[in-house]
N, C-alpha and C positions, 0 to 999 in steps of 0.2 A: 672378685671374691678372694679373700685371703686363704692361704693354705698353711697348715701347721702340722708338725710332726710331734707326737708325744711318746716318750719312752716311759712305760710304767715300771718304775724302779723298785717299788714294793707294792703291797696291796693298797697302800694309802698315800704313796708319794710318786710323783712323776716329774719329768723335765720336758718342757715344751719349747720348740723352736719354730719360728716362722720360716717357711720354705719358699723357694722360687719354683723348683720343679724336681721331679724324680728323674735322675739321669740313667738309672739302670735298676732292674729288679729281676731276680731269678731264684727259683727254688732248686737247690742241688740235693743230692742224697743225704747231705748232712744238715742243711740249714737254709733259711731264706736269706738271700743277700740283697741289700738295697744300697744304692749310692744316691744321696740326696744333696741338692744344692740349698744350703741355708744362708740366711742373710747375716746372722751373727757369727757363725763359726766356719763359713766357707763350706767346702765339700765334706760330707759326713758319711762314713762307712757304718752301716747298720746290719747286724746279724741277728736274725730271729727277733727283731724289734728292739734290740739293745745296741746302744751307741758303742762302737769299738774305737773309733778315732775320728778326729776332725782336723782339717788343715790348720786351724788357728790355735788349737791348744795341744796338739799331739806331741810337741817337743818336750813337754814336761814329763809325760809318762815314759817316752822312749829314752830320754836322757837319764832318768832315775833308775830304770830297770837295767841299764847297761853300764854307765860310768861308775856307779857305786861299787859293783863287783869287780869291774875291770881295773879300777884303781886300788882296790883292796888286794888283788893278786899282784905280786911284784913283777911278773913277766908272763902275762897270758898270751899263749900262742894259738891254741886250738879251741875254738868256741863252738858250742852247739846252742841253737835256738829252737825250742819246741813251740810250735804255733807261730804267731807273728807274721802271717802271710802278707801283711801290708808292707813289710820291709823296713819299717821305722827303726826297729832295734838293730837290724843289720847296718843301716846307714850310720848309726852312732858307733857301732863296734869297729868298723873299718877306719875310724878316725884314730885308732890306737896303733902306733907304729910297730909294736911288738907282735900284733896279731898276724899270723901267717895263713890261717884258714878259718872260715866261718861256714858251718853247715846249718842250713835252715830246713827244718822238717815240718811241713804243713799238711794236714790231713785233707784239706779241701783246696784243690788246685784252682778253683774258680776265684777264691779270695785273692790269690796271687795275680791272676789274670785281670781281674777288675781293678786291683790296686795299680798295676802297671798302666792300665788304660786311663784311669780317672784320677789317680793320686801320684803323679810323677815326682813331686817334691818329697814324698814319703818313701816311695819304692825305688828311688833313683840308684841305690847301691846293689840291687839284686843282680845286676849284670857285671858287677865288679869281679875281676879275675880271681880274687881270694875267696869268692862265695860259691858254694854249691847248694843248689835248691832241690830238695827232694819232696815229692808229693806222696806221703805215706803216713802211717800211724806212728806218732811220736813216742807213744808208750812202748810199742814193740821195738822201735828203733833203739831206744835207750837200753832196753833189756838185752839186745843183741850186741851192744858195744861196751866192752869192759875196759876200765883203766885207760881211757882214751882222751878225755877232755880236761882242759884246765878250768874252764868256766862253762856252766850250763845255765841258760835262761829259760824259764817257763813262762812264755808270753801267751797265756791262754785266755779264752773267753771265760764267762762266768761258769760256775760248776753245775752245768746242766747239759744233758745230751752227751755228745761224744767227749766233752771236757771233764766229766765227773771223775774219771780215773786219774786225771792230772792233779787231783787234790787228795790222793790216797797215800796211806803209810807205805803200802807196797811199792808205789811208784817212787817215793822218796828213798826207799832202800835201793831200788834199781839205779837211781841217780847217783847215790853214794858209790856204787860199784862201777858206774860208768866214768866217774871222775878219777883223775890221777891222784897220787898219794897226798898231794897238797892242794887238791882242787876245791872249788866252792860253787854253790849255785844260788840263784835268786828266783823266786816265784812271785807273781803278783797275787796278793791275797785279800783283795776286796776292801770294803769300807768298814772302818771301826764302828760306825754308827749303825749300819744296816746288816752287818754280817759278823756280829760279835761271837757267836758260837763257832762259826767256821774258823775265824782267826784263832780262837783259843785252841781248837782241835789241831789245826795245822801246825801251830807253834809247838805244841807239846809233842806231836808226832815227829817233827823235824828234830826237836831237842833230844829225843831218845836216840836218834841215829847219828847226829853230827855233834861234835864236841863244842863247837861255837855256833850259837843260834841267835840271830838278832832280827828285830823288826824295825823298819823305818818307814817314814811317812812323807807324803807330798800333797800338794793341793792341785786338783784337776777339775776345772769348772764343769765339764760335761759328764763326769762320772758320778755315780750315786753318792749324794751328800757333799760332793766336792772335795772329799778328804779320803785319800787312798793309801793302802799299805802294801809293803813288800816284805817278804821274809827271806833271810839269808841263812843257809846252812853251809858251814865251812869246816874243812878238816884241819886247817892249820892257821889261817890268817884271820886276824881280828880287824874288822873295818874301823874300829875306834883306836887302833894302835899303829896305824900307818903314819909315815912321815909325810905331812902335808906338802913339804917342799918338793916331794917327788911326783906330785900331781902336776903334770905338764899342762901348758895352755893349749886347749883345743877349742874349736868353735862350738859354743853352747849358748843357750838362752836362759836356762834355769840352773843347771848344775854348776856349782863353784866349789873351791876348796873348803870354804866355810860350811856350805850346805852338806858336804860329804859327811861331816860329823854331827852337825846340828840336826840332821834328819832323824838321827837316832835318839834325840831328846824327846821323850814321849810324854804326853799329858797323862795325868794320873789315871784317868778312866781307861786309857789304852794299856798302861802298865798293869792295871788290875786284870785285864783280859788274859795276861800272860802268866798269871800265878797258877 
């Protein structure tokens, strides 16, 4: 008998993957966690029925949420990641030689534990001496730390449950205060096809707070519609005005100097969402 996992991405659309077995499943106080072995994408981390990452396509998301902001800032030293308990963003951040410290704040410690046990190629940098891992509420952590970080990454789940507050204007104001005077942040902001109203609202909220606000895109096969957005709020540095020659060669599979800027070239229907 064949076994299949289906993520219901909208009321009318889903993605289905043939599976070999479920390696782990548990319900924590925050969410249901599952680790599934799929034939097409390798091991897949699923939270509350939603695909978070897979071994075969995770590099796209993790490279784009990290390298775009870290190469936009000329000398990022102190980095905060809110969410991202799988460790993929941290793995990419520590590739940057200027980085001195990475703080990962994940509300559900079980996500970190499961990722370490079942996703070693993704979580491999969580033990790096530059990295501090904290299990606590990221919103409260940001509010308590002012003028501290060069770059903040909001590597969140979809805007449901505990993650709803990570998409609020109040939280973006707290991020602004937590950044240094030339700091910037990036948040994952869902699919331009399936989350149009969210993207419009988030962009306008961030634009009110940050003098430089930009949205950029990439293609991720297992995410809803396969087309994903990130939104950057920056106090000083424009990602489109960086010197491409200063982008050093690091080990990537998706991100390149050319993609750094081309990712900001938006289709008209996406541009229209930002008006």
